[in-house]
C-alpha positions as CSV (number, residue, x, y, z in Angstrom):
1,X,2.8,-13.2,-1.1
2,X,5.9,-11.9,0.7
3,X,4.2,-8.8,1.0
4,X,1.3,-9.2,2.3
5,X,3.0,-11.7,5.1
6,X,5.0,-8.5,6.0
7,X,2.4,-6.7,7.7
8,X,1.5,-6.3,11.3
9,X,-1.1,-8.4,12.1
10,X,-1.0,-11.0,9.0
11,X,-2.8,-12.8,8.6
12,X,-5.6,-12.0,10.9
13,X,-6.9,-9.4,8.2
14,X,-9.7,-9.0,6.5
15,X,-8.5,-9.0,2.6
16,X,-10.2,-8.0,-0.7
17,X,-8.5,-9.1,-3.6
18,X,-9.8,-7.2,-6.5
19,X,-10.5,-9.0,-9.8
20,X,-9.1,-12.0,-8.2
21,X,-9.6,-14.2,-11.7
22,X,-9.5,-18.0,-10.7
23,X,-8.6,-17.1,-7.1
24,X,-4.9,-18.0,-6.8
25,X,-4.0,-15.2,-4.3
26,X,-7.3,-15.0,-2.7
27,X,-6.7,-19.2,-2.2
28,X,-3.5,-18.2,-0.4
29,X,-4.9,-16.0,1.7
30,X,-7.4,-17.9,3.1
31,X,-5.3,-20.8,3.5
32,X,-3.2,-18.6,5.6
33,X,-6.0,-17.2,7.6
34,X,-7.1,-14.2,6.5
35,X,-10.9,-13.0,6.5
36,X,-10.5,-12.8,2.7
37,X,-13.2,-12.1,-0.6
38,X,-12.7,-11.4,-3.9
39,X,-14.6,-9.9,-6.8
40,X,-15.0,-10.8,-10.6
41,X,-16.6,-9.0,-13.2
42,X,-18.2,-11.2,-14.5
43,X,-18.6,-15.9,-14.5
44,X,-18.9,-15.8,-17.8
45,X,-15.7,-14.0,-18.4
46,X,-14.0,-16.9,-21.2
47,X,-10.2,-15.5,-20.1
48,X,-11.4,-16.4,-16.5
49,X,-13.5,-19.8,-17.4
50,X,-10.7,-21.5,-19.3
51,X,-9.6,-23.4,-15.5
52,X,-11.6,-24.4,-12.6
53,X,-12.0,-21.7,-9.7
54,X,-9.7,-22.3,-6.5
55,X,-11.9,-20.6,-4.0
56,X,-15.8,-22.0,-3.3
57,X,-18.5,-19.0,-5.4
58,X,-19.1,-18.2,-1.8
59,X,-16.0,-16.3,-1.6
60,X,-16.1,-14.3,-5.0
61,X,-18.7,-11.2,-5.3
62,X,-19.2,-11.2,-9.2
63,X,-20.6,-8.1,-11.0
64,X,-18.3,-6.0,-9.5
65,X,-17.4,-3.5,-12.0
66,X,-14.0,-1.8,-10.9
67,X,-15.0,1.6,-12.9
68,X,-18.1,2.1,-10.7
69,X,-18.4,2.6,-7.2
70,X,-17.4,-0.4,-5.0
71,X,-20.3,-2.2,-3.3
72,X,-18.2,-2.4,-0.1
73,X,-18.7,0.1,3.0
74,X,-16.3,2.4,3.9
75,X,-12.9,1.5,6.4
76,X,-14.1,-2.0,5.9
77,X,-10.9,-4.1,4.7
78,X,-7.4,-4.1,6.4
79,X,-6.4,-5.3,3.1
80,X,-7.0,-4.5,-0.5
81,X,-5.3,-6.1,-3.6
82,X,-4.9,-5.3,-7.2
83,X,-2.8,-7.8,-8.9
84,X,-2.1,-7.2,-12.3
85,X,-5.3,-5.0,-12.9
86,X,-4.9,-1.6,-13.9
87,X,-3.0,-2.1,-16.6
88,X,-6.5,-3.0,-18.5
89,X,-8.0,0.0,-17.1
90,X,-8.4,3.0,-19.5
91,X,-8.4,4.8,-16.5
92,X,-7.8,3.9,-13.1
93,X,-7.1,6.8,-10.8
94,X,-10.8,6.5,-10.0
95,X,-10.8,2.7,-8.6
96,X,-7.4,4.0,-6.2
97,X,-10.3,6.4,-4.2
98,X,-12.3,4.2,-3.9
99,X,-9.8,1.3,-2.6
100,X,-9.3,4.2,-0.2
101,X,-12.4,4.5,1.2
102,X,-12.9,1.0,1.9
103,X,-9.3,0.2,3.7
104,X,-9.3,0.8,7.1
105,X,-7.7,3.9,8.7
106,X,-4.3,1.6,8.9
107,X,-5.4,-0.4,6.0
108,X,-2.8,-1.4,3.1
109,X,-2.8,-1.7,-0.3
110,X,-0.7,-4.3,-2.6
111,X,-0.3,-3.4,-6.2
112,X,1.1,-5.3,-9.0
113,X,1.0,-3.9,-12.7
114,X,3.8,-4.4,-15.7
115,X,6.8,-2.2,-15.0
116,X,7.3,0.2,-18.3
117,X,10.0,1.8,-16.4
118,X,12.3,-1.1,-16.1
119,X,15.9,-0.4,-18.6
120,X,15.2,-2.6,-20.9
121,X,11.4,-0.8,-21.5
122,X,13.5,2.4,-21.7
123,X,15.8,1.4,-24.3
124,X,13.0,-0.4,-26.3
125,X,11.1,2.5,-26.3
126,X,13.7,4.5,-27.7
127,X,14.4,2.2,-30.8
128,X,10.3,1.2,-31.3
129,X,8.9,3.9,-30.3
130,X,6.8,1.7,-27.2
131,X,7.1,-0.1,-23.8
132,X,8.4,-3.5,-24.1
133,X,5.3,-5.1,-22.2
134,X,4.3,-8.9,-20.9
135,X,0.5,-9.7,-22.1
136,X,-0.9,-9.0,-25.2
137,X,-1.4,-5.7,-26.5
138,X,-4.2,-4.3,-28.6
139,X,-5.0,-3.9,-32.1
140,X,-7.2,-3.2,-34.7
141,X,-8.1,-7.3,-34.7
142,X,-9.4,-6.4,-30.7
143,X,-12.9,-6.3,-30.4
144,X,-14.0,-3.4,-28.0
145,X,-15.3,-6.0,-25.8
146,X,-12.2,-7.5,-25.3
147,X,-10.1,-4.6,-24.7
148,X,-10.5,-5.6,-21.0
149,X,-8.6,-8.5,-21.6
150,X,-5.4,-6.1,-23.2
151,X,-2.4,-4.7,-21.6
152,X,-4.3,-1.0,-22.8
153,X,-2.9,0.8,-20.3
154,X,0.5,0.0,-18.3
155,X,1.1,2.6,-15.6
156,X,3.9,5.2,-16.0
157,X,5.2,4.7,-12.3
158,X,5.6,8.9,-11.5
159,X,1.5,9.1,-12.3
160,X,0.9,5.8,-10.3
161,X,2.8,7.3,-7.6
162,X,1.1,10.8,-7.4
163,X,-2.3,9.2,-8.3
164,X,-1.9,6.9,-5.1
165,X,-1.1,9.7,-3.2
166,X,-4.1,11.7,-4.2
167,X,-6.0,8.8,-3.2
168,X,-4.7,9.2,0.2
169,X,-2.4,6.0,0.1
170,X,1.8,6.2,0.1
171,X,4.4,3.7,-1.3
172,X,6.1,2.4,1.4
173,X,7.8,-0.7,-0.2
174,X,8.4,-2.7,-3.5
175,X,9.8,-6.0,-4.5
176,X,11.7,-7.5,-7.1
177,X,9.2,-9.7,-9.1
178,X,10.4,-11.8,-12.2
179,X,14.3,-10.5,-13.2
180,X,16.0,-11.5,-16.2
181,X,19.7,-11.5,-15.3
182,X,21.3,-11.2,-18.6
183,X,19.9,-7.8,-18.5
184,X,22.1,-6.8,-15.6
185,X,24.3,-5.0,-17.9
186,X,22.3,-2.4,-18.4
187,X,23.3,-1.3,-14.3
188,X,26.1,0.2,-15.8
189,X,23.5,3.2,-16.6
190,X,22.8,3.8,-12.9
191,X,24.5,7.0,-12.4
192,X,23.1,8.4,-16.0
193,X,19.7,6.8,-15.0
194,X,20.1,8.8,-11.4
195,X,22.0,12.3,-13.2
196,X,19.0,12.2,-15.4
197,X,16.1,11.4,-13.2
198,X,17.4,13.7,-10.4
199,X,17.9,16.5,-13.1
200,X,14.2,16.2,-14.7
201,X,12.7,16.5,-11.0
202,X,14.3,18.8,-9.7
203,X,14.7,21.7,-12.9
204,X,11.9,23.8,-11.6
205,X,11.0,25.5,-8.5
206,X,7.9,23.8,-6.1
207,X,6.7,23.8,-2.7
208,X,7.8,21.9,0.4
209,X,4.8,19.6,0.2
210,X,6.1,19.4,-4.0
211,X,9.5,18.9,-2.9
212,X,9.0,15.8,-0.8
213,X,7.0,13.9,-3.5
214,X,9.7,14.9,-5.5
215,X,12.3,13.1,-3.2
216,X,10.2,10.3,-2.7
217,X,9.6,9.6,-6.3
218,X,13.0,9.9,-6.8
219,X,14.3,7.4,-4.7
220,X,11.9,4.9,-5.9
221,X,12.4,5.4,-10.3
222,X,16.2,5.0,-9.4
223,X,15.5,1.7,-7.3
224,X,16.8,-1.6,-8.3
225,X,13.0,-3.5,-8.2
226,X,12.1,-0.7,-10.3
227,X,15.1,-0.8,-13.2
228,X,15.2,-4.4,-13.4
229,X,12.1,-6.1,-12.4
230,X,9.2,-7.1,-15.0
231,X,6.7,-6.2,-13.0
232,X,5.9,-3.5,-9.9
233,X,4.9,-5.1,-6.8
234,X,4.4,-2.3,-4.2
235,X,3.0,-2.2,-1.1
236,X,0.8,1.3,-0.5
237,X,-0.6,2.0,3.2
238,X,-3.4,4.4,3.7
239,X,-2.3,8.0,4.8
240,X,-4.1,11.2,5.0
241,X,-2.3,13.3,2.4
242,X,-2.9,16.8,2.1
243,X,-4.5,16.9,-0.9
244,X,-7.1,14.0,-0.5
245,X,-10.5,14.8,-1.2
């Protein structure tokens, strides 16, 4: 909640928690004084129904499909939260466009997702051929109807960084989440990671706008939270991106 509480005007904000589950975060927002609501795709979801909800039914809009247009007016929310959601979606880019549409001009998005860019995950990919993730990975025994409950699409941060910008959102802050300090020895690789990242991002000539984006991406890709946290936790602000449509 540190990202939310640092926003100017908090808690006097209209906040929407998309796919809020039992309402753990929504409950804190409401207790802090926010005008908060949440969404849920179905109240019959067995993965949600295991525990009692922490917020009243009147604060949650059921039947909200995140792959379709969200049932909210333009410029109607100060804060939108997407916590541990987009990794469950085959494609999250259209949802980010919808988030930008419903945010106020000076609104913010808080997003969290598994961090496959952390050093431990990069090394694991080198050895095992897949990233180290927290959560259930879909397999042959996973029914199609249950794919949404799996981590089917943990977002590569370069793609997420660009998708946010294309939607009119700019990353402003990133926080540490869960860190396994026994992996601190990976910090010895930082100079090599920084050099390789810089080389990859600068190997082709580009426009001034593209160069600005690459420099911004470099800063996040070589930051402590990116290299060591098990989840990405970021704050993005609504902006007027030149490429926005």
